[in-house]
C-alpha positions in Angstrom: 25.7 -42.9 23.7 27.5 -44.3 26.7 26.1 -43.2 30.0 28.3 -42.2 32.9 27.2 -41.7 36.4 28.0 -38.5 38.2 30.3 -40.3 40.5 32.1 -42.0 37.7 32.4 -39.0 35.6 33.6 -36.2 37.8 36.8 -35.2 39.6 34.8 -33.6 42.4 35.5 -30.4 44.2 35.4 -31.3 47.8 34.9 -29.4 51.0 37.6 -26.9 51.6 39.1 -24.2 49.4 38.8 -25.6 46.0 40.3 -29.0 46.6 39.5 -31.9 44.4 39.9 -35.6 44.9 42.1 -35.9 41.9 43.6 -32.9 40.0 45.5 -35.1 37.5 44.6 -34.6 33.9 44.5 -37.8 31.9 44.3 -38.5 28.2 43.2 -42.1 28.4 39.4 -41.5 27.9 37.7 -43.2 24.9 37.5 -40.8 22.0 34.3 -41.3 20.0 35.9 -39.9 16.9 38.7 -42.5 17.0 36.3 -45.2 18.1 34.1 -44.6 15.0 37.0 -44.7 12.6 38.2 -41.1 12.9 41.9 -40.3 12.5 43.9 -40.8 15.8 46.0 -37.8 14.7 43.1 -35.5 14.1 43.3 -32.4 16.2 40.5 -31.9 18.7 39.2 -28.4 18.8 40.0 -25.9 21.6 36.8 -24.5 23.2 36.5 -20.8 24.2 33.2 -20.2 26.0 32.6 -16.5 26.6 29.8 -15.4 28.9 28.7 -12.1 30.1 26.4 -11.3 33.1 22.9 -10.1 32.5 23.5 -8.8 29.0 20.6 -7.8 26.8 21.1 -9.3 23.3 20.2 -6.1 21.5 23.3 -4.5 23.0 25.3 -6.4 20.3 25.4 -5.2 16.7 24.5 -8.6 15.3 21.0 -8.3 16.8 18.3 -5.9 15.8 18.4 -2.9 18.1 16.2 0.2 18.3 19.2 2.1 19.5 21.6 4.1 17.4 24.2 1.9 15.6 25.6 -0.5 18.2 29.4 -0.6 18.3 30.5 -4.2 18.9 32.9 -5.1 16.0 34.6 -8.0 17.8 31.5 -10.1 18.2 30.4 -9.1 14.7 33.6 -10.4 13.3 33.2 -13.7 15.2 29.7 -13.9 13.8 31.0 -13.4 10.2 33.1 -16.6 10.8 30.2 -18.5 12.4 26.5 -18.5 13.0 24.2 -16.1 14.9 21.2 -17.7 16.8 18.1 -15.6 17.2 16.3 -18.0 19.5 18.7 -19.1 22.2 17.2 -19.3 25.7 18.5 -19.7 29.2 17.7 -22.8 31.4 16.9 -20.7 34.4 16.6 -17.0 35.3 19.4 -16.1 37.8 23.2 -16.5 37.7 23.9 -19.7 39.7 21.3 -22.0 38.2 21.9 -20.7 34.7 25.7 -21.1 35.0 25.3 -24.5 36.6 23.1 -25.7 33.7 25.8 -24.6 31.3 28.5 -26.6 33.2 26.4 -29.7 33.8 24.1 -29.9 30.8 21.2 -30.4 33.2 18.2 -28.3 34.4 18.2 -26.9 37.9 15.7 -29.5 39.0 18.4 -32.1 38.3 21.7 -30.4 39.3 20.1 -28.9 42.4 21.5 -25.3 42.4 18.0 -23.9 41.8 18.6 -20.3 42.7 21.1 -17.7 43.7 22.2 -18.3 47.3 22.6 -22.1 46.6 25.7 -24.2 45.8 26.3 -26.5 42.9 27.3 -29.8 44.4 31.0 -30.6 44.0 29.9 -34.1 42.9 27.7 -32.9 40.1 28.5 -34.2 36.6 30.4 -31.5 34.8 31.6 -31.0 31.2 35.0 -30.0 32.7 35.4 -33.4 34.3 34.6 -35.2 31.1 36.9 -33.0 28.9 39.7 -33.3 31.5 39.6 -37.0 31.3 39.8 -36.8 27.5 43.0 -34.8 27.7 41.7 -31.2 27.8 43.3 -28.5 30.0 40.5 -26.5 31.6 40.7 -22.8 32.5 38.2 -20.7 34.4 38.8 -17.0 33.9 36.5 -14.4 35.5 33.2 -14.8 37.3 31.9 -18.3 37.9 29.3 -18.0 40.8 28.8 -21.7 41.3 28.5 -21.0 45.1 26.9 -18.1 47.0 28.8 -14.9 47.1 27.1 -13.7 50.4 27.2 -16.8 52.6 30.0 -16.5 55.1 32.5 -19.4 54.7 31.6 -20.3 51.2 34.5 -20.3 48.7 33.3 -17.3 46.7 32.2 -15.4 49.9 33.9 -13.6 52.8 36.2 -14.2 54.5 37.8 -16.4 51.8 37.5 -13.7 49.0 39.5 -11.3 51.3 42.4 -13.7 51.9 45.0 -12.1 49.6 47.8 -14.6 50.4 45.5 -17.5 49.5 44.6 -15.9 46.1 48.3 -15.3 45.4 48.9 -19.0 45.5 45.6 -20.6 44.4 45.5 -21.8 40.9 43.0 -24.7 41.2 41.5 -27.1 40.9 37.9 -25.9 41.1 34.8 -27.5 39.7 36.9 -29.4 37.2 38.9 -26.4 36.1 42.7 -27.1 36.4 43.6 -23.4 36.3 41.6 -20.6 37.7 41.9 -16.8 37.6 38.7 -15.5 39.4 36.6 -12.5 40.4 33.0 -12.2 41.4 30.1 -9.9 42.1 29.5 -6.9 39.9 31.5 -3.9 38.5 31.9 -1.2 41.3 30.6 -3.2 44.2 32.9 -3.1 47.3 33.8 -6.8 47.3 34.1 -7.2 43.5 37.8 -6.1 43.7 39.0 -9.2 45.6 40.1 -12.8 44.7 42.6 -12.9 41.8 41.3 -9.6 40.5 42.4 -7.9 43.8 45.9 -9.4 43.5 46.1 -8.2 39.9 45.1 -4.6 41.0 47.6 -4.6 43.8 50.4 -5.8 41.5 49.5 -2.9 39.2 50.2 -0.6 42.1 46.8 0.1 43.6 46.5 0.4 47.4 43.6 -0.5 49.7 42.7 3.2 49.7 42.5 3.2 45.9 40.2 0.1 46.1 37.9 1.8 48.6 37.8 4.9 46.3 37.1 3.0 43.1 34.7 0.3 44.4 31.9 2.1 46.2 28.9 0.8 44.3 28.9 3.8 42.0 26.6 4.3 39.1 26.9 6.4 35.9 30.5 7.5 35.2 33.2 5.4 36.9 36.5 7.1 37.5 38.5 3.9 37.4 41.1 3.9 34.6 40.4 1.5 31.8 43.6 -0.4 32.5 42.2 -1.4 36.0 38.7 -2.2 34.8 37.4 -5.8 35.6 36.7 -6.5 31.9 40.3 -5.6 31.2 41.4 -8.0 33.9 39.3 -10.8 32.4 40.5 -10.3 28.8 44.1 -9.9 29.7 44.1 -12.9 32.0 42.4 -15.0 29.2 44.9 -13.8 26.6 47.8 -14.6 28.8 46.5 -18.0 29.6 46.0 -18.9 25.9 49.5 -17.7 25.1 51.0 -19.7 28.0 49.0 -22.8 27.1 50.4 -22.8 23.6 54.0 -22.6 25.0 53.5 -25.2 27.7 51.1 -27.7 26.1 51.6 -27.2 22.4 48.7 -28.6 20.4 47.0 -30.2 23.5 43.4 -28.8 23.4 42.0 -26.4 26.0 38.6 -25.6 27.3 38.4 -22.1 28.6 35.3 -20.5 30.2 36.0 -16.7 30.0 33.3 -14.9 32.1 32.8 -11.1 32.3 30.9 -9.7 35.3 29.4 -6.8 33.2 27.0 -5.5 32.0 25.1 -6.4 35.2 23.9 -3.6 37.4 25.1 -1.3 38.9 25.4 0.3 35.5 28.6 2.2 35.6 31.4 2.7 33.0 34.5 4.8 32.5 34.6 7.5 29.9 33.8 7.4 27.0 31.6 4.3 27.4 29.2 6.0 29.8 28.2 8.5 27.1 28.8 6.4 24.0 25.0 6.1 23.4 22.3 8.8 23.6 19.8 7.9 26.3 17.0 9.4 24.3 17.7 6.9 21.5 18.0 3.9 23.9 15.7 0.9 23.2 13.4 1.6 26.1 9.9 0.0 25.8 8.6 1.1 29.2 5.3 0.2 30.7 2.0 0.2 28.7 -0.9 1.3 30.9 -2.9 -1.8 32.0 -0.7 -4.3 30.2 -0.6 -6.6 33.3 -4.4 -6.8 33.7 -4.7 -10.0 31.6 -1.8 -11.8 33.2 -1.5 -13.9 36.4 -2.1 -11.7 39.5 1.6 -12.0 40.4 2.4 -9.4 37.7 0.2 -6.7 39.1 1.4 -7.3 42.6 5.1 -7.2 41.7 4.6 -4.1 39.6 2.5 -2.0 42.0 2.4 -3.9 45.4 5.8 -5.7 45.7 5.3 -6.2 49.5 2.1 -8.0 48.8 3.9 -10.2 46.4 6.6 -11.1 48.9 4.0 -11.7 51.6 2.6 -14.5 49.6 5.7 -16.5 50.4 6.4 -16.2 54.2 9.4 -17.8 55.7 11.9 -16.9 52.9 14.6 -15.2 55.0 16.4 -13.9 52.0 13.4 -12.7 49.9 12.3 -13.8 46.5 14.9 -13.3 43.7 12.9 -11.8 40.9 12.6 -8.6 39.0 11.9 -5.3 40.8 9.3 -2.7 39.8 10.3 0.2 37.7 6.8 1.6 38.0 5.0 3.6 35.4 8.1 5.7 34.7 7.9 9.1 33.2 9.7 12.4 33.5 13.0 12.3 35.4 12.5 8.6 36.4 12.2 7.6 32.7 15.2 9.8 32.0 17.3 7.9 34.6 16.1 4.5 33.2 17.1 5.5 29.7 20.5 6.5 31.0 20.9 3.0 32.6 20.0 1.4 29.3 22.6 3.6 27.5 25.3 2.7 30.0 24.4 -1.0 29.8 25.1 -0.8 26.0 28.3 1.1 26.8 29.5 -1.6 29.1 28.8 -4.2 26.4 30.9 -2.1 24.0 33.7 -2.1 26.5 33.6 -5.9 26.8 33.6 -6.2 23.1 36.7 -4.0 22.8 38.6 -6.0 25.4 37.5 -9.3 23.9 39.5 -8.4 20.8 42.7 -9.0 22.8 41.7 -12.6 23.2 40.7 -13.1 19.5 44.0 -11.5 18.5 46.1 -13.9 20.6 44.3 -16.9 19.2 45.2 -15.7 15.7 48.7 -14.8 16.6 49.4 -18.2 18.1 47.8 -20.0 15.2 44.9 -21.4 17.3 41.9 -19.4 16.0 40.9 -21.7 13.2 40.9 -24.8 15.5 38.9 -23.1 18.3 35.2 -23.4 18.9 34.1 -20.0 20.1 30.7 -19.6 21.9 29.5 -16.2 23.1 26.4 -16.0 25.3 25.0 -14.5 28.5 23.6 -16.2 31.6 20.4 -14.1 31.3 19.2 -10.7 30.2 17.8 -7.6 31.9 14.4 -5.9 31.6 15.9 -2.5 31.8 12.6 -0.9 32.5 10.6 -2.7 29.8 7.1 -3.7 30.9 7.7 -1.8 34.1 10.4 -4.1 35.5 14.2 -4.1 36.3 16.8 -6.8 36.5 15.8 -10.5 35.9 13.8 -13.5 37.0 10.0 -13.6 37.1 8.2 -12.2 35.0 8.5 -14.1 31.7 9.5 -11.7 28.9 12.0 -12.2 26.2 14.4 -9.5 27.4 15.6 -11.8 30.1 15.0 -15.3 28.7 16.1 -14.9 25.1 19.9 -14.4 25.2 22.7 -13.8 22.6 24.4 -16.8 21.1 27.1 -16.6 18.6 29.1 -19.7 17.6 32.2 -20.0 15.5 32.9 -23.6 14.5 36.4 -24.9 14.0 37.7 -26.2 10.8 35.9 -24.7 7.9 32.3 -25.0 8.9 29.9 -22.8 6.9 30.2 -19.2 8.1 28.1 -16.0 8.0 24.9 -17.8 8.8 21.8 -16.8 10.8 19.6 -19.4 12.5 16.1 -19.2 14.0 16.4 -22.7 15.5 15.7 -23.2 19.2 18.8 -23.7 21.4 18.9 -23.9 25.2 22.0 -23.1 27.2 21.6 -26.6 28.7 22.6 -27.8 25.2 26.0 -26.3 25.3 27.7 -29.1 27.4 26.6 -32.0 25.2 27.3 -30.2 22.0 30.8 -29.3 23.2 31.4 -32.9 24.2 30.3 -34.1 20.8 32.5 -31.7 18.9 35.4 -32.7 21.1 34.8 -36.4 20.2 33.6 -37.4 23.6 30.6 -39.5 24.6 27.6 -37.7 26.0 26.4 -39.1 29.3 22.7 -40.0 29.3 22.3 -38.0 32.5 22.8 -34.8 30.5 19.4 -33.3 29.7 20.5 -31.0 26.9 20.7 -32.1 23.3 23.5 -32.2 20.8 23.5 -29.5 18.1 26.9 -30.4 16.7 25.7 -31.4 13.2 23.5 -28.3 13.0 26.3 -26.0 14.1 28.5 -27.5 11.4 25.9 -26.9 8.7 25.3 -30.7 8.3 21.8 -31.0 9.6 18.6 -29.2 10.5 17.2 -28.1 13.8 17.1 -30.7 16.6 14.6 -29.0 18.9 10.9 -28.3 18.4 10.6 -27.0 22.0 12.6 -26.1 25.1 11.9 -25.7 28.8 12.9 -23.0 31.2 12.7 -23.5 35.0 12.5 -20.7 37.6 12.3 -21.7 41.2 13.7 -18.7 43.1 12.8 -20.0 46.6 12.7 -23.6 47.9 8.9 -23.7 48.2 5.8 -21.7 47.3 6.7 -20.3 43.9 7.8 -22.2 40.8 7.4 -21.1 37.2 8.0 -23.4 34.2 8.0 -22.3 30.6 7.7 -24.1 27.3 8.9 -22.3 24.2 8.2 -23.7 20.7 8.7 -22.4 17.2 5.7 -20.1 17.5 4.4 -20.0 21.0 5.4 -19.6 24.7 3.4 -21.2 27.5 4.0 -20.4 31.2 2.7 -22.5 34.1 2.9 -21.8 37.8 2.7 -24.1 40.8 -0.7 -24.5 42.4 -2.6 -22.0 40.3 -4.7 -22.3 37.2 -3.5 -18.9 36.1 -1.0 -19.0 33.4 0.3 -17.4 30.1 0.2 -18.3 26.5 1.6 -16.0 23.8 1.8 -16.1 20.0 5.5 -15.2 19.6 5.4 -14.6 15.9 2.5 -12.1 16.1 3.1 -10.7 19.6 6.8 -10.8 20.5 6.4 -8.2 23.3 3.7 -10.4 24.9 0.9 -8.0 25.4 -1.9 -10.4 24.4 -2.2 -13.4 26.9 -4.2 -16.1 25.1 -4.4 -18.4 28.2 -8.1 -18.1 28.8 -9.1 -18.0 25.1 -11.5 -21.0 24.4 -10.1 -21.2 20.8 -6.6 -22.0 22.3 -7.6 -24.9 24.5 -6.3 -27.6 22.1 -3.0 -25.8 21.8 -2.7 -25.3 25.5 -3.3 -29.0 26.2 -0.6 -30.0 23.6 1.9 -27.6 25.2 1.1 -28.7 28.7 1.7 -32.3 27.7 5.1 -31.3 26.2 5.9 -29.5 29.5 5.1 -32.7 31.4 7.0 -35.1 29.1 9.9 -32.7 28.8 10.7 -33.9 25.3 13.0 -31.8 23.2 11.8 -33.4 20.0 8.3 -34.5 18.8 7.3 -37.9 20.0 4.0 -39.7 20.5 1.8 -38.4 23.3 1.8 -40.8 26.3 -1.7 -42.5 26.3 -2.3 -41.7 30.0 -2.2 -38.0 29.1 -4.2 -37.9 25.9 -7.7 -37.6 27.5 -6.8 -35.3 30.4 -8.4 -31.8 30.5 -6.3 -28.6 31.0 -7.2 -28.6 34.7 -6.1 -32.3 35.1 -2.9 -31.6 33.2 -2.1 -28.7 35.5 -2.5 -31.0 38.5 0.0 -33.4 37.0 2.4 -30.5 36.5 1.9 -29.3 40.1 2.6 -32.8 41.4 5.8 -32.9 39.4 6.8 -29.4 40.7 6.3 -30.4 44.3 8.2 -33.7 43.7 11.2 -31.5 42.5 11.3 -29.5 45.7 15.0 -29.0 46.5 17.0 -30.5 49.3 19.4 -27.6 50.0 18.2 -24.3 51.5 19.2 -20.9 50.2 21.9 -19.6 52.5 22.0 -16.0 51.4 20.3 -13.7 48.9 23.1 -14.2 46.3 
């Protein structure tokens, strides 16, 4: 593979309102497919990357759910034409770092946008830059969240998001995307109806008074008509862009990131989606009495003494982005949580219904067969399970294990299900490979293209997840293998080790078990070496004890301390 430096690879988004140093799309890049003897006339695939925000994978019918039958026929149809991955994991636990890892193919410790409230550098290496240089037209539709949404003066924050004349004229470029139709935040929040979405609503006849009425951070039933819903806006904008691309660019390939802001909290949906599922049948695990006793003390504090947990990390002006406590819910509190789960599933069903518009236009314009479709989410949601809400620390599957459905272009084996490990950091290099582009050595993800096409087996035996919610003081790293999950924390010998085949809900922490010392050492070494495939253990690590290996990890964690501060909570 040919390595490219970040400076040489990117068309950088500079300071200002989305300006780049060079917005010209070129088609002079070396094509690996042609360079290796492929046909110069062979059509490169379009790429449609679909992401949701904070979606639990069991809200899709292709995944096992303890709820009544889940109604998501569009994603099910995509799955019939492709492959469903059961063990896809995020690279980090909140929106900005996870999305930045998708865009860059790098972990947060490398790309630098380690938490919400941080900014992905305009000079970061991005898959959009590399595809653009290879002749792709890049589209960003929906929520990107590459910069803070609550830091005054940032591109995705006030006052810029409120500048309607600017959004009426702004098309791009932005982070390597040539064309942009954007919104941000979540569902009924007051500022979520701005940017391009606000222009669209105004053009449909809504007034400022209407926006104030519809966007008041409501929960439960949302009185907004479906025709004005943000998921409708995202789907219709994507469908229109695909249609227009075909008429303007013919068979030139496109890369489109289509990003829904749902089903993130607040959980709110118009009828009938708010009552589509029975709360009493919702997949609600809740809290098992005493379940956090055998875990690191962070768990008990976050669950029962959240102020004590926050007090561990003084000087963090904007708090510690992590899960919040749902407590030992019962009675009316459990009833309210179950209703949230049911509405979360209803919001996912609404997304699925709107997504059909995009799939239909791909088929109508003759582009479906030659389009790589990827469906995933930036992270999940605890939804009350284990006594927690939202995302971030702790370390349960509800947040870290996300949906991943892939439809390959051009006759790849369909209707498959895979248990192989995939990280969202792998999406960028795999897309580049399928597009016939070289993969820069600076990308930390691995190429799954042969596996996705049914031509090879799994390429990962393990993957890493990073969670640094604050610049200093708390850092969690996780190693997931075929059978186990290990979680290490900065500057503490407390940790977690779970047998994921026997104990998927992670009730039995094996960290302190003497019979698991050998396994724990092996996994700690893998965490240190960060190798996605099995290789020989470095000799300098082979004789170290668990305590000594933890010290090596702590040293690496401190060495990765970020340069940029968090400038707001989100």
